[in-house]
N, C-alpha and C positions, 0 to 999 in steps of 0.2 A: 400547680402548687408552688407557694414561695420558694425563691430560689436559699441556700443557705450562703451566709456570708462566708467570703474568703477571709479568714482570721487573720493570716499572717500578711495580705494585702491590705489590710484594714489596718492594723498597726502600723504598718509601714508610712500608709497617709497620713496617719493622725500623728506620728511622732514628727514627721515632716511639717505637718500643720503649726505643730507647738514649736518647731523651731523657727520656722518663716516668721511667726507672729510675733515672736521676742525679738527678733532681728529687725524688725521692721520698727522698733521702738529703742528708745533710750533705756529701757527699764533693766533691772539687775536679773530678773526671773520671776517666778510665780508663787504665789501664796494661794493655799488650799484649806478649807474647811474640812476637817476629818472626823466623822461621824462614827467611825468603828464599821460602817457599812460598804458593801462591796462597790457603790458606784464610786464614792470619792477614793476609795482604795485603787481601783483601776485606773482613774484620772490621774490620780498622784503617782502611779506606777509608770504610766505611759510618758509622765512629763521627765521623771526620772530618767526613764530610757532616750528621751529626746533631748534633755538639756543637761543632764547630771544631779546627780542628788544635792550637790552644794547650791543648786541654783532654785530648790524647791523648797518653801518652807510650810509645814502644817501647822495648822491652829485648832485645838480641840477646844470646845465651848459647850461645857455640858449645864444643863439646869440641875437645880437640887435634886429634882425626882428622876433625872435621867438615869436609866440603868447603868450599873456598875460595869457591866460587860462592855459598855457602848466606849468609856473610856479607856478601859483595858484593851479592847481590840485595835483601838487607835493608836494607843502607845506600841502594841504588837506590830502595826504596820509601820510604824515610825523606826522601831529596832530593825524589822525587814529591810525598809528601803535605805536606812542610814541616813534620814532627813532631819534637819533641824527642825524644832517644833515649840510651841508657847501653848500654855493652858490658861483659858480666860473664862472663868466662872460668870455666866451670866445671870446668875439668881437674882444679884441686888438689882439689876436693870428692870428684870421682868416683874419683881414683887413689888418696885415703886409704882408699876402701874396697875397691877392686878394683885390686890391685897390676899386674894383668895382665888384658887381655881377650883370649879367643880365641874360638873357635867354640862353645866348651861353655858359656860364661856371656855371650856377647855380647847375647842378649835380655834377661837379667837385668839387665846394665849399661845396656841402652837404656832399660830401665823405670826405673832409679835415675835417670838423667839427666832423663827427664821429670818425674820427681818433685822432682828438685833444681831444675829450673827453675821449678817452680810455687810450691815453696817460697821461692824468690826474689823470684817476681812478688807473691807476698801480702806478702811483707816491704817491698817496695819501694812496694806499695800502702798499708802501715800507715804507711810513713814520709812519702809524700806526699799522703796522705789523698784516695785514689782506689780506685776499684772494679776488680777483675781482669777483663779481657775475654775471653770464650772463642771459643776457633776451631775446634771440632769440628763438622763437618757430618754431615748425618742418614745419610749412608752409612755414615761412621765408627761412629756411635751405633749403627744397627742392626746391623753387623757386629762391635760389640766392637771395634773396630781400635783403640783408645786405650789410654793406661795409667790404670787405677784409681787415682784421686787423683794423677794427673799431670797430662797435658794434658786429662783428663777435668774438672779441677777448675777452677771458676772463679766468680765472682759472678755474672755473667749469660751468655748465649750465644746472640748474637744470630743465628749462622748455623745453628742447631741444627735447623731444619726445610727447609734447603738440602742437596738431594741435590748431590753433587759435580759433576754435569753442569750444577746450578744455579749453584754457585759460578763456573764458567767463563763462564757466560753473562752474570751479575753483573759477574764482573771486565771484561769487554769495555765493558760500560756505564759503569762506573767510570773508565776508562781506565787500568786495573793495566798498567805495563810488560809489553811483549810478552814479553820474556826469562821474565817471570815466569809469564806466562802459557800458555807452550809448553813450559815445563820437565816432565820425569816426574815426578810426585807422589813424594816420598820423605819418609820420617822421618829419613832421613842417619843412620840407627843404626849401618851399616858401609858401606865402599867398595862403590858398584855396588848397594846396597840399594835396591829401588823398591816402591811398595805394590801395582802390579799384580804385579809378579813374585812377591812373598811371598805375596799373596792366591790367585795362579793365574785371576784373571779380570779382564777390561779393564771399567774404570768403566762405559763405555755399557752393557754387559751387566748389570753388577750393579746400577745404579740401574733399569733397565728391569726387571728381574726383581723388586726392592724394591718399585717402584710398584705393580706387578701383583699381588705376594704381601701387603704389607703395607698399601697405601693401598686395594686394590679388593678384597682378600680373596680372590684365586684361589688356590687350594692344590692344585688338581689339576695333577699332572705331565703328564699326558695333554694338559692344555688349553695349559698353559704350553708344551709341546714344539710344538703346532701353530701356536703364535705365532714359532716361529723360534728358540726358547731350547733350548740342549742339556742332557741330562739330567744331565751332569758339573757344569754353571756351576749349574743348579737345587740340585742336592743340596749343592754347595759353599755356596751364600750362606745356604740353609737351616740347614746345619751349624753354622754362623757366628753366625746368629741366635739359634739355640737354645742353643748353647754358652756364648755370653757374654751371655745374659739377665740375669746377676747384676749384670753392670756399668751397667745401665739402671734399677737399683733402688737405695734407701739399704738400709743395711745391716737385716736383719731385726731385730725386737725380739719376744718371746714374748707374747702376749695374756693379760694376769691380768683383763681385764673392766673396765678402767679406760677414762674417755671420752679421744678424741683429745685432744691438745694444740691448742687453737685458734690460728691463725696470730696474732690479737690479741685483748687482754682490753680492753673497755671499761666502766671503773668505774662505778657509779652512786652518787649523793649520797644 
């Protein structure tokens, strides 16, 4: 069966990673979008632990139909961590492109919101000389439950190897407010929308399957069913893994036989 993550070791490695990546640049800190959810709360909490609250700037970017609790919970986290923050209402930008949002275009509108928020974060990062801190967990990355070049875009992603269940455990360790810890995960795309409701599988089942399928290489439906997973859940998770594989890679470039571009060039005298 899948191994349990060593929470203390993971926190130590991630905070060191956050410190190291900042020290490799001439940037002054990090900027992060705060949704009021647990993923951004944990990313922000780890960053504060790594580099200090004065180097972390939170940005709240609600749309006019966003849940009031999203902004309230984000402000609760800001107060808890003691970080600076800004509030940017994205309604004018979205409404300029979508005069109306309904059941036929709400998914497109949600993706537009995610990309609008990330463009704002990168602009603020440029203004304040900071890196953009990502918030996407391993569960979302595996399933493609992200917006390409939206919430999937960032300078670094400290929580990218943490499954959703890991995120919850680390949140408890970091002292993230209970209200955020216990709320139903949601992208807040429309009223009543939840991640688990949209995916159709509970996160505990998803993460258990991903650890067996991805981490342990178990691809037998029979073997997975013997461990207590339902065939419907197995097929749903694998379908999302395969369908959204393109989101886990850079845009493809046709090979013309040239050398790969090196990460860095060291000139010789």
